C-alpha atoms as an extended CHARMM CRD file, in Angstrom:
* protein
*
        67  EXT
         1         1  MET       CA              0.0840000000        0.1260000000        0.1000000000  PROA      1               0.0000000000
         2         2  ALA       CA              2.8350000000        2.4020000000        0.7880000000  PROA      2               0.0000000000
         3         3  GLU       CA              4.5390000000        1.6220000000       -2.5090000000  PROA      3               0.0000000000
         4         4  ALA       CA              1.1610000000        2.5290000000       -4.2200000000  PROA      4               0.0000000000
         5         5  LYS       CA              0.8670000000        5.4530000000       -2.3900000000  PROA      5               0.0000000000
         6         6  SER       CA              4.4960000000        6.5860000000       -3.4510000000  PROA      6               0.0000000000
         7         7  LYS       CA              3.9420000000        5.8830000000       -7.1300000000  PROA      7               0.0000000000
         8         8  ASP       CA              0.5060000000        8.0400000000       -7.1450000000  PROA      8               0.0000000000
         9         9  ASN       CA              2.4160000000       10.9990000000       -5.3200000000  PROA      9               0.0000000000
        10        10  TRP       CA              5.2600000000       10.6070000000       -7.9330000000  PROA      10              0.0000000000
        11        11  ASN       CA              2.7030000000       10.6250000000      -10.9360000000  PROA      11              0.0000000000
        12        12  HSD       CA              1.3630000000       14.0360000000       -9.5310000000  PROA      12              0.0000000000
        13        13  THR       CA              4.8080000000       15.2980000000       -8.8360000000  PROA      13              0.0000000000
        14        14  SER       CA              6.0940000000       14.3650000000      -12.2810000000  PROA      14              0.0000000000
        15        15  ALA       CA              3.1710000000       16.0120000000      -14.0390000000  PROA      15              0.0000000000
        16        16  ILE       CA              3.4540000000       19.1170000000      -12.4580000000  PROA      16              0.0000000000
        17        17  LEU       CA              7.3680000000       19.0100000000      -12.8310000000  PROA      17              0.0000000000
        18        18  ALA       CA              6.6640000000       18.5570000000      -16.5160000000  PROA      18              0.0000000000
        19        19  LEU       CA              4.2750000000       21.3980000000      -16.6930000000  PROA      19              0.0000000000
        20        20  ILE       CA              6.7230000000       23.7420000000      -15.2660000000  PROA      20              0.0000000000
        21        21  ILE       CA              9.5280000000       22.7470000000      -17.3960000000  PROA      21              0.0000000000
        22        22  ASN       CA              7.5220000000       22.6890000000      -20.7100000000  PROA      22              0.0000000000
        23        23  VAL       CA              6.0210000000       26.1090000000      -19.9540000000  PROA      23              0.0000000000
        24        24  ASN       CA              9.5050000000       27.7210000000      -19.3200000000  PROA      24              0.0000000000
        25        25  ARG       CA             11.3120000000       26.0380000000      -22.1990000000  PROA      25              0.0000000000
        26        26  ASP       CA             12.4770000000       27.5360000000      -25.4290000000  PROA      26              0.0000000000
        27        27  PRO       CA             10.5860000000       25.3180000000      -28.1450000000  PROA      27              0.0000000000
        28        28  LYS       CA             13.4810000000       26.1900000000      -30.6730000000  PROA      28              0.0000000000
        29        29  LYS       CA             16.2010000000       24.6900000000      -28.2960000000  PROA      29              0.0000000000
        30        30  ARG       CA             14.6620000000       21.9440000000      -26.4220000000  PROA      30              0.0000000000
        31        31  ARG       CA             11.8780000000       19.2220000000      -27.0690000000  PROA      31              0.0000000000
        32        32  ALA       CA              9.0670000000       18.8450000000      -24.6770000000  PROA      32              0.0000000000
        33        33  VAL       CA              9.5360000000       16.8580000000      -21.5630000000  PROA      33              0.0000000000
        34        34  SER       CA              7.1130000000       13.8060000000      -20.6800000000  PROA      34              0.0000000000
        35        35  PRO       CA              6.0000000000       13.1820000000      -16.9780000000  PROA      35              0.0000000000
        36        36  ARG       CA              7.2330000000        9.8410000000      -17.6900000000  PROA      36              0.0000000000
        37        37  GLU       CA             10.6140000000       10.7440000000      -17.9380000000  PROA      37              0.0000000000
        38        38  LEU       CA             10.7580000000       12.3580000000      -14.6420000000  PROA      38              0.0000000000
        39        39  ASN       CA              9.0110000000        9.6770000000      -12.6760000000  PROA      39              0.0000000000
        40        40  PRO       CA             11.5500000000        7.3440000000      -10.8390000000  PROA      40              0.0000000000
        41        41  HSD       CA              8.7590000000        4.6850000000      -10.5910000000  PROA      41              0.0000000000
        42        42  GLU       CA              8.7220000000        4.2650000000      -14.4190000000  PROA      42              0.0000000000
        43        43  GLN       CA             10.5790000000        1.4570000000      -16.0870000000  PROA      43              0.0000000000
        44        44  LYS       CA             13.0920000000        2.5170000000      -18.4840000000  PROA      44              0.0000000000
        45        45  LYS       CA             13.1130000000        0.2560000000      -21.8910000000  PROA      45              0.0000000000
        46        46  LYS       CA             16.0400000000       -1.9090000000      -22.0740000000  PROA      46              0.0000000000
        47        47  THR       CA             17.7490000000       -2.0360000000      -25.6340000000  PROA      47              0.0000000000
        48        48  VAL       CA             19.3560000000       -5.2080000000      -26.4060000000  PROA      48              0.0000000000
        49        49  LEU       CA             21.9600000000       -5.2970000000      -29.3400000000  PROA      49              0.0000000000
        50        50  SER       CA             21.2760000000       -7.5860000000      -32.0160000000  PROA      50              0.0000000000
        51        51  GLY       CA             22.0750000000       -8.0420000000      -35.6240000000  PROA      51              0.0000000000
        52        52  LYS       CA             24.7170000000       -5.8100000000      -37.2270000000  PROA      52              0.0000000000
        53        53  GLY       CA             25.4130000000       -3.4750000000      -34.0680000000  PROA      53              0.0000000000
        54        54  LEU       CA             26.3610000000       -6.8050000000      -32.2210000000  PROA      54              0.0000000000
        55        55  ARG       CA             28.3200000000       -8.1680000000      -35.0810000000  PROA      55              0.0000000000
        56        56  ILE       CA             30.4140000000       -4.8320000000      -35.1630000000  PROA      56              0.0000000000
        57        57  LEU       CA             31.1770000000       -5.2290000000      -31.3950000000  PROA      57              0.0000000000
        58        58  LYS       CA             32.3190000000       -8.6960000000      -32.2030000000  PROA      58              0.0000000000
        59        59  ASP       CA             34.4030000000       -7.6760000000      -35.0220000000  PROA      59              0.0000000000
        60        60  VAL       CA             36.1340000000       -5.1850000000      -32.8650000000  PROA      60              0.0000000000
        61        61  PHE       CA             36.6190000000       -6.9320000000      -29.3560000000  PROA      61              0.0000000000
        62        62  VAL       CA             36.6820000000      -10.5490000000      -30.3900000000  PROA      62              0.0000000000
        63        63  ASP       CA             37.9720000000      -11.0600000000      -33.7600000000  PROA      63              0.0000000000
        64        64  ARG       CA             40.3220000000       -8.3340000000      -33.9280000000  PROA      64              0.0000000000
        65        65  ARG       CA             43.9010000000       -9.7350000000      -35.1920000000  PROA      65              0.0000000000
        66        66  GLN       CA             47.2490000000       -8.8550000000      -33.6240000000  PROA      66              0.0000000000
        67        67  GLU       CA             49.4180000000       -7.6260000000      -36.4670000000  PROA      67              0.0000000000
């Protein structure tokens, strides 16, 4: 129950913070901020390297040849 209260409080606080930031920003210099970005309870998306990016790292660190 305490965790739910904390999440609710942070949802409210992050919405207010985002509003203040977005009202005072210069639209030519910065993009709008989402309340989700300011909420510490929101899970960040994890990116997994696959395909070409992973192959490049393998070439650089594993398959490099000593000359």
